[in-house]
C-alpha positions in Angstrom: 5.0 133.7 171.7 1.6 132.2 172.5 1.4 128.6 171.0 -2.4 128.9 170.8 -2.0 131.8 168.3 1.2 130.9 166.5 2.8 127.7 165.2 6.5 127.1 164.8 7.7 126.0 161.3 11.2 124.6 160.6 12.5 125.0 157.1 15.4 123.0 155.6 17.4 124.3 152.7 20.2 123.5 150.3 23.2 125.7 151.4 25.2 124.7 148.3 24.4 125.1 144.7 22.8 122.0 143.2 23.2 120.9 139.6 19.5 120.5 139.0 18.5 123.7 140.8 18.2 127.3 139.5 17.8 128.8 142.9 20.3 130.6 145.1 21.9 128.7 148.0 20.0 128.8 151.3 21.2 129.9 154.7 20.6 126.8 156.7 17.7 125.8 159.1 15.1 128.5 159.5 12.6 128.7 162.3 9.5 130.7 161.4 6.3 131.6 163.3 3.0 131.3 161.5 0.2 133.5 162.8 -2.8 131.1 162.9 -5.3 133.9 162.5 -3.8 135.8 159.5 -1.5 133.2 157.9 1.5 135.7 158.1 5.0 134.3 158.6 7.8 136.0 160.6 11.4 134.8 161.1 12.5 133.7 164.5 16.0 132.4 163.9 18.4 131.0 161.3 20.8 128.3 162.2 23.6 128.3 159.7 25.7 125.4 161.0 25.1 122.2 158.9 25.7 121.9 155.2 22.5 121.1 153.2 20.2 120.5 156.1 17.5 119.6 153.6 15.1 117.4 155.5 13.9 117.8 159.1 11.6 116.2 161.6 10.9 116.7 165.3 9.9 114.8 168.4 9.2 116.3 171.8 12.0 118.8 172.4 14.4 117.6 169.6 14.8 118.6 166.0 16.5 116.0 163.7 18.2 117.0 160.4 20.2 115.2 157.8 23.1 116.6 155.8 22.3 115.8 152.2 25.8 115.4 150.8 27.8 112.6 149.1 29.9 110.0 150.8 33.2 112.0 150.6 31.6 115.1 152.2 30.6 113.3 155.4 26.8 112.9 155.5 25.4 113.0 159.0 22.4 113.0 161.2 22.3 116.1 163.4 20.2 116.5 166.6 19.3 119.8 168.1 17.5 120.8 171.4 14.4 122.7 170.3 13.0 125.4 172.6 9.6 126.1 171.0 8.7 129.0 173.2 11.9 130.8 172.6 12.3 129.5 169.0 15.9 128.4 169.4 18.1 125.5 168.4 21.0 124.2 170.3 23.3 121.5 168.7 23.4 118.3 170.8 25.0 115.7 168.5 26.2 115.1 165.0 26.5 111.5 163.9 28.3 110.4 160.7 26.0 108.2 158.7 27.1 105.4 156.3 26.1 105.6 152.7 25.6 108.6 150.5 23.0 111.3 149.9 20.6 111.1 152.8 17.4 112.8 151.7 14.7 112.0 154.3 14.5 111.5 158.1 11.6 110.4 160.3 10.9 109.4 163.9 8.4 106.8 164.9 5.4 107.5 167.1 7.0 105.8 170.1 10.1 108.0 169.7 12.3 105.0 169.8 13.6 104.9 166.2 14.9 107.5 163.8 15.0 106.5 160.1 17.4 108.0 157.5 16.9 107.3 153.8 19.9 107.4 151.5 19.0 108.4 148.0 22.5 108.0 146.3 23.5 104.6 147.8 19.9 103.3 148.3 19.8 102.0 151.8 17.7 103.0 154.9 19.3 103.3 158.3 17.4 102.7 161.5 18.9 104.1 164.7 17.6 103.3 168.2 16.9 106.4 170.4 17.7 106.6 174.0 15.2 108.1 176.6 16.7 111.5 175.8 15.9 111.1 172.1 19.5 110.7 171.0 20.8 107.9 168.7 22.9 105.5 170.8 23.8 102.4 168.8 25.0 101.4 165.3 22.2 101.5 162.8 20.3 98.6 161.4 20.9 98.9 157.6 18.2 97.9 155.2 20.1 97.5 151.9 18.4 97.5 148.5 19.3 96.2 145.1 17.9 96.3 141.6 17.0 99.0 139.0 14.1 100.3 136.9 13.3 101.2 133.3 14.4 104.8 133.6 18.1 104.6 132.9 18.8 108.1 134.2 16.8 108.0 137.5 16.6 104.3 138.1 20.1 103.0 137.5 20.1 101.4 141.0 18.2 101.5 144.3 17.3 105.0 145.5 15.6 105.0 148.9 13.6 108.3 149.2 11.4 107.9 152.3 10.9 105.6 155.2 8.3 105.7 158.0 7.1 103.5 160.8 3.5 102.3 160.7 1.2 103.9 163.3 1.1 100.7 165.4 5.0 100.6 165.4 5.1 97.1 164.0 6.6 97.8 160.6 8.9 100.2 158.7 7.7 101.0 155.2 10.1 102.5 152.7 9.9 103.9 149.1 12.6 102.9 146.6 12.3 105.2 143.7 15.0 103.3 141.8 13.3 99.9 141.7 9.6 100.9 141.7 8.9 99.2 145.0 7.5 99.9 148.5 9.0 97.5 151.0 7.7 96.5 154.5 10.2 95.5 157.2 9.0 94.1 160.6 10.0 95.8 163.8 10.4 93.1 166.6 11.4 94.0 170.2 12.3 97.5 169.0 14.7 96.4 166.2 14.0 96.6 162.5 14.5 93.4 160.5 16.9 93.8 157.6 14.8 91.5 155.4 11.4 92.8 154.1 8.3 90.6 154.6 6.2 92.4 152.0 6.9 94.0 148.6 4.5 96.3 146.9 5.4 96.7 143.2 4.5 100.1 141.6 4.0 100.4 137.9 7.4 100.2 136.0 8.9 103.6 135.9 6.6 105.1 138.5 9.3 106.0 141.0 7.7 105.9 144.5 9.0 108.9 146.3 7.2 109.7 149.6 4.7 107.8 151.7 2.5 108.5 154.7 -0.3 107.0 156.7 -3.8 108.4 157.2 -4.6 109.5 160.8 -6.8 106.4 161.2 -4.0 104.1 160.1 -6.3 102.3 157.7 -4.7 103.5 154.5 -1.2 104.3 153.1 -0.6 107.0 150.5 2.4 107.0 148.1 3.2 109.7 145.6 5.1 108.5 142.5 7.7 111.0 141.3 8.3 109.8 137.8 4.7 108.9 136.9 3.2 112.1 138.5 0.6 110.0 140.4 -0.8 109.3 143.8 -1.5 105.7 145.0 -3.9 104.7 147.8 -3.3 101.4 149.6 -5.7 99.7 152.1 -4.1 98.3 155.3 -6.0 95.4 156.8 -4.1 93.3 159.3 -1.0 92.0 157.5 -2.6 92.6 154.1 -1.9 95.6 152.0 -3.7 96.2 148.7 -3.6 98.9 146.1 -7.1 100.3 145.7 -6.6 103.4 143.4 -4.1 105.5 141.6 -4.7 109.1 140.4 -2.7 111.4 138.1 -1.6 114.6 139.9 -1.5 116.6 136.7 -4.2 118.8 135.2 -2.9 118.1 131.6 0.1 116.7 129.8 3.3 118.2 131.2 6.6 116.7 129.9 9.2 116.1 132.6 7.0 116.8 135.6 8.2 115.4 138.9 6.1 115.2 142.0 7.8 116.1 145.3 5.9 116.5 148.6 2.9 114.6 150.0 0.7 116.1 152.7 -2.3 114.6 154.4 -4.7 117.0 156.2 -5.0 116.4 160.0 -8.7 115.5 159.4 -7.7 112.7 157.0 -10.1 114.1 154.4 -7.8 115.8 152.0 -4.4 115.0 150.4 -2.0 117.4 148.7 0.9 116.7 146.3 3.3 119.2 144.8 4.2 119.1 141.1 7.6 120.3 139.9 7.2 121.1 136.2 3.5 122.0 136.2 4.5 124.1 139.3 1.2 123.3 140.9 -0.4 121.7 144.0 -2.8 118.8 143.4 -5.6 118.1 145.9 -7.8 115.1 146.3 -10.6 114.2 148.7 -10.0 110.9 150.7 -13.0 108.9 151.7 -11.7 106.2 154.0 -15.0 104.5 154.5 -15.3 103.9 150.7 -11.5 103.6 150.3 -11.4 106.1 147.4 -9.7 109.3 146.2 -11.6 112.0 144.3 -9.7 114.7 142.4 -10.5 118.2 143.8 -8.3 120.2 141.4 -4.9 121.9 141.0 -3.7 125.3 142.1 -0.6 127.3 140.9 2.0 126.9 143.6 3.1 130.5 143.5 6.6 129.9 142.2 8.9 127.5 140.3 9.7 124.0 141.5 7.4 123.6 144.5 9.2 121.2 146.8 8.3 121.0 150.5 4.8 121.5 151.8 3.2 121.4 155.2 -0.4 121.8 156.6 -0.6 123.9 159.8 -1.5 121.9 163.0 -5.0 123.4 163.0 -5.6 122.4 159.4 -6.4 125.9 158.2 -3.3 126.7 156.1 -1.1 124.9 153.5 2.4 126.2 153.0 4.3 125.5 149.8 8.0 126.2 149.3 9.1 127.0 145.7 12.8 126.0 145.6 13.9 127.8 142.5 12.1 131.0 143.1 13.1 131.2 146.8 9.7 131.7 148.5 7.0 130.1 150.6 3.4 130.7 149.5 0.6 130.4 152.1 -2.8 129.1 151.1 -6.0 129.1 153.2 -7.6 125.7 153.1 -11.4 125.7 152.6 -12.7 123.6 155.5 -15.7 122.1 153.6 -14.0 121.0 150.3 -10.3 121.2 150.9 -9.8 123.8 148.1 -7.0 126.3 148.3 -7.1 130.1 148.5 -3.7 131.8 147.9 -3.0 134.6 150.4 -0.7 137.6 149.9 1.8 136.0 152.2 4.9 135.0 150.1 7.8 134.6 152.4 11.4 134.7 150.9 13.7 131.8 151.7 16.3 130.6 149.2 16.4 126.9 148.1 13.8 125.7 150.6 13.4 121.9 150.5 11.4 120.8 153.6 8.7 122.5 155.6 7.9 120.9 159.0 5.7 122.1 161.8 7.4 121.2 165.0 
């Protein structure tokens, strides 16, 4: 398949029924092709090996997946050889990971570290990668402690996302359970277990996911429990909160945000709302250091979870976990608005969408 006309999308799913989900169990890791002209999706392959391969990421010719299970069910980090042209996955390694409930995985821009966030037990694991992109050593473990005001969701630390800064000098992590974003230095390729900076979110906000703008000048964090989006300015070693916006169009009891997507241009930001079942969009002006609300669009199904912007910036894909579908939107190039297409691709319990 011509890579100039199609993009390869990896989809992670829950393969076991979950207590808080109304959807049918998924089949595993799906590889789909997106037609970059029409926005149509077509299935290439389904890999049904791992249990609950919910979150995925890729680097070069590797796909990394976590098994989101409890400690007794053997959580792991799985690595696959990825042939993009043929759209195939070949298992390379499966590494048992300490802790419980891994829910996020990322690889740094230097392809030297892979980070695994454990929701249940609260720590972040940092594995060094060898030249072939495989974990080769015991992980550095960034342990967390504390709690938050929400007794149900913040009874202890709950790491939900960790990423390396664009310059490779720091690991930033979101701890939903303690309302904190932490920064850990990376020195000589090793992550320090002690944080050198703590960003305190509003009590009960629940920081979930974070990402950096393409320029590296700003950090964005979506807050699951507060249904909000926070913008931080990065300047040398200084990090400052400059703005926070609600992601809701009105009062919605029990709403929880899920995914955070930054457009490749750096001009638009998207957040999915579970409860309002919508996609929130904001314009980002990095020169002014500000966010402006663009609006909200119905996600196309219940419990929108994972989202991804196509590499060319023309399409936003939104996975509704409980209704078992992926809705494709065309992104208006001038204002970042969304136009729903007829494309509604069926996949049960989709959690993560990732363009390889």
